Structure formats: structure tokens, C-alpha cells
C-alpha positions in Angstrom: 0.0 0.0 0.0 2.8 2.4 0.9 4.6 2.1 -2.4 1.5 2.3 -4.5 0.1 5.2 -2.5 0.7 7.5 -5.5 -2.6 6.2 -7.0 -4.5 7.4 -3.9 -2.4 10.6 -3.9 -3.6 11.6 -7.4 -7.2 10.9 -6.3 -6.9 12.9 -3.1 -5.6 15.9 -5.1 -8.8 16.0 -7.1 -11.2 15.1 -4.3 -9.9 17.5 -1.6 -8.5 20.2 -3.9 -5.6 20.8 -1.5 -2.1 21.7 -2.3 0.3 19.0 -3.4 2.7 19.7 -0.6 0.0 19.4 2.1 -1.5 16.3 0.6 1.9 14.7 0.4 2.2 14.9 4.2 -0.2 11.8 4.3 2.3 9.4 2.8 5.4 11.2 4.3 4.1 10.7 7.8 3.0 7.2 7.0 6.6 6.3 6.0 8.2 8.4 8.7 6.2 6.8 11.5 6.7 3.3 10.0 10.5 3.7 10.0 10.9 5.7 13.2 8.8 3.2 15.2 11.5 0.6 14.6 13.1 0.8 18.0 9.7 0.6 19.7 8.8 -2.4 17.6 12.1 -4.0 18.5 11.3 -3.7 22.2 7.8 -5.1 21.7 9.3 -8.1 19.8 11.7 -8.7 22.5 8.9 -8.7 25.1 6.0 -10.4 23.3 7.5 -12.1 20.3 7.0 -11.7 16.5 3.5 -13.3 16.4 1.8 -11.0 18.9 3.4 -7.8 17.6 2.6 -8.7 14.0 -1.1 -9.4 14.8 -1.3 -6.2 16.9 0.2 -4.2 14.0 -2.2 -5.8 11.5 -5.3 -5.0 13.5 -4.2 -1.4 14.2 -3.3 -0.6 10.6 -6.5 -2.4 9.2 -8.7 -0.4 11.6 -7.0 2.9 10.7 -7.3 2.3 7.0 -11.0 1.5 7.2 -11.5 4.6 9.4 -9.8 6.6 6.6 -12.6 5.8 4.3 -14.8 8.1 6.4 -12.3 11.0 6.3 -13.6 14.4 5.4 -10.3 16.2 4.9 -6.6 15.8 4.5 -5.9 16.4 8.2 -7.9 13.4 9.2 -6.0 11.2 6.7 -2.7 12.5 8.1 -3.7 11.0 11.5 -5.5 7.9 10.4 -3.2 6.8 7.6 0.0 8.7 8.5 0.2 8.1 12.3 -2.1 5.2 13.0 -1.4 3.0 9.9 2.2 4.0 9.9 2.7 2.7 13.5 0.8 -0.4 12.6 3.0 -1.1 9.6 6.1 -0.5 11.8 4.9 -3.2 14.1 4.5 -5.6 11.1 7.7 -4.8 9.2 10.4 -5.5 11.8 8.9 -8.9 13.0 8.7 -10.0 9.4 12.5 -9.5 9.0 13.4 -10.9 12.4 11.3 -14.1 12.0 13.4 -14.9 8.9 16.8 -14.0 10.1 16.6 -16.1 13.2 15.9 -19.3 11.3 18.4 -18.9 8.4 22.2 -18.7 8.6 23.9 -20.0 5.5 21.2 -18.8 3.1 20.0 -15.9 5.1 20.7 -13.3 2.5 18.6 -15.2 -0.1 15.9 -15.9 2.4 15.5 -12.3 3.5 15.7 -11.2 -0.1 12.8 -13.4 -1.0 10.9 -12.3 2.2 11.3 -8.5 1.6 10.6 -8.8 -2.1 7.0 -9.2 -1.1 6.8 -5.4 -1.0 8.0 -5.4 -4.6 5.4 -8.0 -5.6 2.8 -6.0 -3.6 3.7 -2.8 -5.5 3.5 -4.7 -8.8 0.0 -5.9 -8.0 -1.5 -3.2 -5.8 -1.0 -0.2 -8.2 -3.4 -1.5 -10.9 -5.7 -3.1 -8.3 -6.0 0.1 -6.4 -6.7 2.0 -9.6 -9.4 -0.5 -10.5 -10.9 -0.3 -7.1 -11.1 3.5 -7.1 -12.6 3.4 -10.6 -15.4 1.0 -9.5 -16.0 1.9 -5.8 -14.4 5.3 -5.4 -11.5 6.0 -3.1 -13.5 5.5 0.0 -14.7 2.0 -1.1 -11.1 1.2 -2.2 -9.7 2.2 1.1 -12.2 0.0 3.0 -11.4 -3.0 0.8 -7.7 -2.5 1.3 -8.2 -2.3 5.0 -9.9 -5.6 4.9 -7.0 -7.0 2.9 -4.5 -5.9 5.5 -6.4 -8.2 8.0 -4.8 -11.1 6.1 -1.6 -10.2 8.0 -3.3 -11.6 11.2 -3.3 -15.2 10.1 0.0 -14.8 8.3 1.5 -13.4 11.6 0.0 -16.3 13.5 1.9 -18.9 11.4 5.3 -17.3 12.0 7.5 -20.1 13.3 8.1 -19.2 17.0 11.6 -18.6 18.1 12.6 -21.0 20.9 13.3 -19.3 24.1 16.2 -20.3 26.5 14.9 -22.2 29.5 14.0 -20.0 32.5 15.3 -20.6 35.9 12.5 -21.6 38.3 11.9 -19.2 41.2 12.8 -22.0 43.6 16.1 -22.7 41.9 19.0 -20.5 43.0 20.3 -18.1 40.5 24.0 -17.7 39.8 26.1 -17.9 43.0 27.2 -14.5 44.3 30.8 -15.3 45.1 34.0 -16.4 43.5 33.4 -14.2 40.4 35.6 -15.1 37.5 35.5 -14.4 33.8 35.2 -17.0 31.1 36.9 -16.4 27.7 35.4 -18.0 24.6 35.2 -17.3 20.9 32.1 -15.5 19.7 29.4 -17.7 18.2 26.0 -16.5 17.0 24.4 -19.8 18.1 25.6 -19.4 21.7 22.9 -18.6 24.2 23.7 -17.7 27.8 21.4 -19.5 30.2 20.8 -18.4 33.8 20.9 -22.0 35.0 23.9 -23.1 32.9 26.8 -24.9 34.6 30.4 -24.2 34.0 32.3 -26.7 36.1 32.7 -25.4 39.6 33.3 -21.8 38.6 30.7 -19.3 39.9 30.1 -16.8 37.1 28.9 -13.3 37.4 29.8 -12.2 33.9 30.8 -13.7 30.6 33.4 -11.9 28.5 33.4 -12.7 24.8 36.9 -12.8 23.4 36.7 -11.6 19.8 39.2 -11.5 17.1 40.5 -8.1 16.0 38.9 -6.5 13.0 41.2 -6.3 10.0 39.9 -2.8 9.5 40.4 -1.0 12.7 37.8 1.5 14.0 37.6 3.6 17.1 37.0 1.3 20.0 34.6 2.1 22.7 34.3 0.7 26.3 32.4 -2.5 26.6 28.9 -2.2 27.8 26.4 -4.6 29.4 23.5 -6.3 27.6 20.7 -7.4 29.8 18.4 -10.4 29.2 18.2 -13.0 26.6 15.4 -11.8 24.4 15.5 -12.3 20.6 16.5 -8.7 19.9 19.6 -9.2 22.1 21.1 -11.4 19.4 23.7 -9.2 17.6 22.9 -10.7 14.3 19.1 -10.5 14.4 18.9 -7.6 12.0 21.7 -9.0 9.7 20.3 -10.0 6.4 23.4 -11.6 4.9 24.6 -15.2 5.1 26.3 -16.1 8.4 28.8 -18.1 6.5 30.3 -14.9 5.2 30.9 -13.4 8.6 34.5 -14.5 8.5 34.9 -11.5 6.2 34.2 -9.1 9.0 34.3 -9.5 12.8 33.2 -7.6 15.8 35.1 -4.3 16.4 35.0 -4.6 20.2 37.8 -6.6 21.7 35.8 -7.4 24.8 32.2 -7.4 25.7 30.5 -7.9 29.0 27.1 -9.6 29.4 25.4 -9.1 32.7 22.8 -11.6 33.7 20.0 -10.0 35.7 16.5 -10.9 36.7 14.6 -7.8 37.7 10.8 -7.4 38.4 8.9 -5.8 35.5 7.5 -2.4 36.2 5.0 -0.5 34.1 5.3 2.9 32.5 1.6 3.5 31.8 0.6 0.6 29.6 4.1 -0.1 28.4 6.5 -2.6 30.1 9.6 -0.9 31.5 11.7 -4.0 32.4 15.4 -3.8 32.2 15.3 -6.0 29.1 12.8 -3.7 27.4 14.8 -0.6 28.2 18.1 -2.3 27.2 16.8 -2.8 23.6 15.8 0.8 23.3 19.1 1.9 24.8 21.1 -0.2 22.5 19.3 0.8 19.3 19.4 4.5 20.3 22.9 4.6 21.7 24.5 7.8 20.3 28.1 6.7 20.8 28.2 5.7 17.1 27.9 9.3 16.1 31.6 9.8 16.8 32.6 7.2 14.2 33.3 9.0 10.9 32.4 6.0 8.8 29.0 5.7 10.5 28.4 9.4 10.2 29.1 9.3 6.5 26.8 6.2 6.0 24.1 7.9 8.1 24.3 11.0 5.9 24.0 8.8 2.8 20.9 7.1 4.2 19.4 10.4 5.1 19.9 11.7 1.5 18.6 8.5 0.0 15.5 8.6 2.1 14.7 12.2 1.1 14.4 11.1 -2.6 13.4 7.5 -2.2 9.6 8.0 -2.0 9.3 10.9 -4.5 9.1 8.6 -7.6 6.5 6.4 -5.9 4.3 9.4 -5.1 4.7 11.6 -8.1 5.2 9.2 -11.1 1.4 8.7 -11.5 0.4 12.4 -11.3 3.3 13.4 -13.6 2.3 10.8 -16.1 -1.3 12.0 -16.0 -0.1 15.5 -16.6 1.8 14.3 -19.7 -1.4 12.5 -20.9 0.2 9.1 -20.7 -2.3 6.2 -20.5 -2.3 3.7 -17.6 0.1 5.5 -15.3 -0.4 3.0 -12.4 1.4 0.4 -14.5 4.6 2.4 -14.1 4.4 1.8 -10.4 3.8 -1.8 -11.1 7.0 -1.9 -13.2 8.9 -0.3 -10.4 7.6 -3.0 -8.0 8.3 -5.9 -10.4 11.9 -4.8 -11.1 12.4 -4.1 -7.5 11.4 -7.6 -6.7 13.9 -9.0 -9.1 16.6 -6.6 -7.9 16.2 -7.6 -4.3 16.5 -11.3 -5.0 19.5 -11.0 -7.4 21.4 -8.5 -5.3 20.6 -10.5 -2.1 22.0 -13.6 -3.8 25.2 -12.2 -5.3 26.0 -10.1 -2.2 27.2 -13.3 -0.4 29.7 -14.2 -3.1 33.3 -13.7 -2.0 34.2 -11.9 -5.2 31.6 -9.2 -4.7 32.6 -5.8 -3.2 29.3 -5.1 -1.5 30.0 -1.5 -0.7 30.9 -0.8 -4.3 27.8 -2.5 -5.6 25.7 -0.5 -3.1 27.3 2.8 -4.1 26.9 2.1 -7.8 23.3 1.1 -7.5 22.4 4.3 -5.6 24.3 6.5 -8.0 22.5 4.9 -11.0 19.1 5.1 -9.4 19.6 8.8 -8.7 20.8 9.6 -12.1 17.9 7.7 -13.7 15.4 9.6 -11.5 16.8 13.0 -12.7 16.6 11.8 -16.3 13.0 10.7 -15.9 12.0 14.4 -16.5 13.0 14.1 -20.2 10.8 11.1 -20.8 7.4 12.1 -22.3 6.1 8.7 -23.4 5.1 5.5 -21.6 8.0 3.4 -22.8 10.6 6.0 -21.7 9.1 6.2 -18.3 8.9 2.4 -18.2 12.6 2.2 -18.9 13.2 4.6 -16.0 10.9 2.6 -13.7 12.7 -0.6 -14.5 16.1 0.9 -13.8 15.0 2.7 -10.6 13.2 -0.3 -9.2 16.1 -2.7 -9.8 18.9 -0.5 -8.5 17.0 0.9 -5.5 16.7 -2.6 -4.3 20.2 -2.3 -3.0 19.1 0.3 -0.6 16.7 -2.1 1.1 18.5 -5.3 0.6 22.2 -4.5 1.2 22.0 -1.9 4.0 22.5 -4.3 6.9 25.3 -6.4 5.2 27.2 -3.2 4.3 26.8 -1.9 7.9 28.3 -5.2 9.2 31.1 -4.9 6.7 31.9 -1.4 7.9 31.2 -1.5 11.6 31.0 -5.2 12.7 28.2 -7.4 13.8 28.2 -6.1 17.4 27.2 -2.6 16.3 24.5 -3.7 13.8 21.5 -3.3 16.2 22.7 0.1 17.3 23.5 1.3 13.8 20.3 0.0 12.4 18.2 1.6 15.1 19.8 5.0 14.5 19.4 4.7 10.7 15.7 4.0 11.1 15.3 7.3 12.9 17.3 9.2 10.3 15.3 7.5 7.5 12.1 8.3 9.2 13.0 12.0 9.5 14.2 12.3 6.0 11.0 10.6 4.6 9.1 13.5 6.2 11.0 15.9 4.0 11.0 14.5 0.5 7.4 14.2 -0.8 6.1 17.4 0.8 9.1 19.4 -0.5 8.5 18.0 -4.0 4.8 18.9 -3.7 5.7 22.4 -2.5 8.0 22.8 -5.6 5.1 21.9 -7.8 2.8 24.3 -6.1 5.4 27.0 -6.6 6.7 26.2 -10.1 3.8 24.2 -11.5 6.1 21.4 -12.6 7.0 17.9 -11.3 10.5 18.1 -12.8 12.1 20.0 -9.9 10.9 17.3 -7.4 12.5 14.6 -9.6 15.7 16.7 -9.8 15.8 16.8 -6.0 15.2 13.1 -5.7 17.8 12.3 -8.3 20.3 14.6 -6.8 20.0 13.4 -3.3 20.0 9.7 -4.2 23.0 10.1 -6.5 24.9 12.1 -3.9 24.1 9.5 -1.3 25.9 6.9 -3.4 28.8 9.2 -4.4 29.8 10.2 -0.9 30.2 6.6 0.1 33.2 6.3 -2.3 35.0 8.2 0.4 34.7 5.3 2.9 37.8 3.4 1.6 39.8 6.6 1.9 38.7 7.0 5.6 39.5 3.3 6.2 43.0 3.6 4.8 43.6 6.6 7.0 42.3 4.7 10.1 44.5 1.8 9.1 47.6 4.0 9.0 46.7 5.6 12.3 46.2 2.2 13.9 49.5 0.9 12.6 51.3 4.0 14.0 49.7 3.6 17.4 50.6 -0.1 17.4 54.2 0.7 16.5 54.4 3.3 19.3 53.0 0.8 21.9 55.7 -1.7 20.9 58.5 0.7 21.4 
């Protein structure tokens, strides 16, 4: 629904007779809330699991979409679709990713590629279906029908394979002894689960320190921190969409990490649980310490720029085509969705090949997608725009499919959850800027071309600036070698 919202957008412009910038706030807030709710959704998944969170998100978004069919103005749609449906979609999106990553290791990249390509398939189908529904039932009837379709996420969420939980220590069984504290060194394994009632010979353990190999690309090291609990979101690889067999190519950047086992009573903050485990997930995803890492800062700026332009083609391709007098403009959105589906699968598959430079592939795809978006303004016929839609859909698949694997390449698996959480916030904020700004440009200049220039420029720039990362890495490598030499003297 999100990617094919341009069909509704064109209808809202006619029905409500509001400015294009104001009307674009509906989809901008929808996307912004969906992305920004990622850390909250993560905490919910950690507390209640993928099934319950998905069902709750499906019910919330379905109800809000149905309520939108009774809206009398754009402001109402901003709240029902933008805020309500956006938060519901946020509760659906993250569990859908997590429920795949926890069950696949060797073929994780391919599995997640297939899973997330559902949005591409949905875009391919929903654009013409939405257009047909509006033509036959009006936008209100179409909205109500789509709300009913969203309810299908309830049974789909219920059939998610549950993640096995580590055994809990009974209240009558003593927890870890409180004396003779000693550390245990071991190599990191993604399959290792720390159990409160586990036995390690006669040693009483109060903490477990993971001994990790040094990264071949040094980054600034930070003091180790504690990770509480054993929920699913505490797995450092839970948001990693690449194959676990390729993790030898990159290792954790922290030489030592402390895991503190604690059992604390759950307290309530209103209707939300505020247990240590709940707060730990939020704290880790929103830890601002990464903002001192120049590589992460550059990657975050790149993501911010990409997100500004990412949704502009989805929103404005249909109205721009209608202005040009092109027939069947919703099919252009379908072409974007179909090529995006193919792009996510192919890019997800080849990204695990040892001969593939994933950062280079990511950079090139963004640069091409941005350049193509800017050139879409010189296409005045259906087939020209269809060629653009194919190019954009395929190459922008890298933005969705390769972000997590590139993050791990650059920062290490240990920082993925933190980096991903911060990026979701940056993406959410940027998504609030792009479509309304492009709409405001049309209201001012009476042309869709400036909006596509902005989208093309920001997406291309987001790819080009990432070519600086190898330069920064080489500089950090030299600095690390100099520091090592000084320590040996």
C-alpha cells in the first residue's frame, strides 16, 4: 500500500482540492512513522515475540485504513493513515524481518531477499488493483477494501515459526552464585545462548566476557557495555540480512564485551512494560556513541539523503504521467515494483559471493538510481518512463537489501543493532522531508520536474559520498599501525 500510494495521492488531489505539498504529508508521515517506530517495535518483539506484535500491527493498521474511508479532509487522513497506519506497519515490518533472520544462517541473504521482495510484488499488484478499485468503488470504497485485505496479516503473523526461548530458571532454583566471580573467555558464536541455570564446572560466574578477534579494518574502540536479558532482539545478528557463513569477512570491532545476567521485576510505564530487558533494547538501538565514528556518520548522511528522494518517484510518477497525458500510469508503479522484486532477489543472492565488493555494488546502485530519476524528467512517453521505472526499481533494491550487510562490513556485527536503530530514525525524519518538499516545488513552479531533480540529486549524492569510505578506512589503518608501533617501542 505504501509504495502504491501514489494512486491514492492523485485521487486525493482531485477530491480534496488541497495543495500537493499538504496532501503529500499523508504518505510522508506514513513512511516516517513506520520507520521511526523501529526501536519501539524491537522492544515489543523482545517482550512479546514476533507473532503477537505482527497481529497487533495488522489489527491497528487495518482499523485505521478502514476509518480513513470516512475521512472528510486531509488532516484526518494524516492522523488515520499517517500516524495510525504508519505505526501499525512499523509493528508488522520488523517482526517480518526478524522471523526470517533467526531461522536462516547459510542462506540468510537469499531468504531475506525473498521475504522482503514481497513489498515489490505487492507494489506490482497493488497499483493496478488500487486503480481498478477506485474506478469501480471510489477512493472510500477502495480504502475500506484494502483495510480488509490488511487483515490477512493476522493469520500470516500467527503462522510465523516461533523462536525457541532459552529455559527460564524456576523461582525455587537459586540463580548464579554470588561469590568467586571469574571471567570465562570464549570465541564468539551466534548460536551461543547464555542461560541463567547453565553450569560451568565449579566456577561461579557473574559475567561472561566474549573474546573476539580483532577486525582487519580498525575503527575507534569504545568501552564494553552490558547487555541485559536473553530476548530475541539481544542477538547481535538478528537484523543482519546476509549469510552467516560470510561473517568471516568481518568480525566484531570490540575486543571485549560484558554480558550481565540480571533478573529484575517488571514495572509499568503507563501501559508499556519498562523492564530492564525492554529498556536495554531501546538503549542499544538509540545509543548515540556511534555518532563519533566518521564511517557511520558518512553512512548515516548517505541514508538520510537516499530517504529524502526514495519515495518521491513512488508518489509523483502517477500524477506526472497523468499531466503528460500518458495512459495507464499506475502500470509504471507496477513496473517499479516488479523490477524491485527481481533486484532484491538478485542483489541479495550475489552479495554473499566472496568476489563481490558489496560497498561498491551498493554505491553504484544508488548513483545509477539517482541519475535515472533525474533523467525521468526528459521522458514524455510511456516506454521512456517504463525504462526509467525498471532501472530505478532494480537499482534501488540495493538500498533495502544491502544496508544491513554493508553496515556489518563497515562496523562489525556487534554494532548492527545500534547502527540499524539510529538509521531507522534518520530515514524516518528524511522521509518526512522528500514528498512534501517536491509537492511544494510543484505548487510554486507548476512542474513535477524540480521534485524529480531533487530526488535524483539526493539519491546520487548518497551513493557518491560513500566512495570516500575506503579513503577513511585507509587513514584509520595507518593511524592504527602508527599507534601499534608506538606501543611496541
